[in-house]
C-alpha positions in Angstrom: 77.5 -11.1 -61.4 75.9 -12.4 -64.6 77.8 -12.4 -67.9 76.3 -11.6 -71.3 77.8 -12.9 -74.5 77.1 -10.3 -77.2 77.8 -10.0 -80.9 78.0 -6.9 -83.1 75.3 -7.3 -85.8 77.4 -5.2 -88.3 80.9 -6.4 -87.8 80.4 -9.9 -86.2 82.7 -9.0 -83.3 82.0 -10.9 -80.2 82.6 -10.1 -76.5 81.4 -11.0 -73.1 80.0 -8.4 -70.7 79.9 -8.8 -66.9 77.4 -6.5 -65.3 74.1 -6.4 -63.5 70.9 -6.9 -65.5 70.0 -3.2 -65.0 73.4 -2.1 -66.4 73.0 -4.5 -69.3 69.6 -3.1 -70.2 71.1 0.4 -70.2 74.1 -0.7 -72.2 71.8 -2.5 -74.7 69.8 0.7 -75.2 73.0 2.7 -75.8 74.4 0.1 -78.3 71.8 -0.8 -80.8 74.3 -2.5 -83.1 75.0 -5.2 -80.5 72.7 -8.1 -79.6 72.8 -11.1 -77.3 74.9 -13.9 -78.9 72.4 -16.8 -78.5 74.8 -19.4 -79.8 77.3 -18.7 -77.0 75.4 -19.2 -73.7 73.5 -22.4 -74.3 75.8 -24.8 -72.3 75.2 -26.3 -68.9 71.6 -27.3 -69.3 70.6 -30.9 -68.5 67.2 -32.2 -69.4 65.9 -35.3 -67.7 67.9 -37.6 -65.4 71.5 -38.2 -66.5 72.5 -41.8 -66.6 75.3 -42.9 -64.3 78.3 -44.8 -65.7 78.8 -48.4 -64.9 82.0 -47.7 -63.0 80.2 -45.1 -60.8 77.4 -47.6 -60.1 79.9 -50.2 -59.1 81.6 -47.9 -56.7 78.3 -46.8 -55.2 77.2 -50.5 -54.8 80.4 -51.1 -52.7 79.7 -48.0 -50.6 76.1 -49.2 -50.0 77.4 -52.6 -48.8 79.9 -50.9 -46.5 77.1 -48.6 -45.2 73.9 -50.6 -45.2 71.8 -47.8 -43.5 72.6 -45.3 -46.2 70.0 -44.9 -48.9 72.1 -44.8 -52.1 69.6 -46.7 -54.3 69.2 -43.7 -56.7 72.9 -44.1 -57.6 73.1 -47.9 -58.1 
């Protein structure tokens, strides 16, 4: 079930709601002083291809040598 971080526009109080999107839309209509807290839910997004650490690349190179038929080139 999705979670919605919200903030009270008057008091600044914050809370997290766990409900369906339909329930959230109903709740939002009944509570006009509350709005989505856009600063809270921005984590977890990765843009582009993350770079692998050198240690991870070294381990994957050893795995590739031990398993020559495995295609691990994207990790090394």
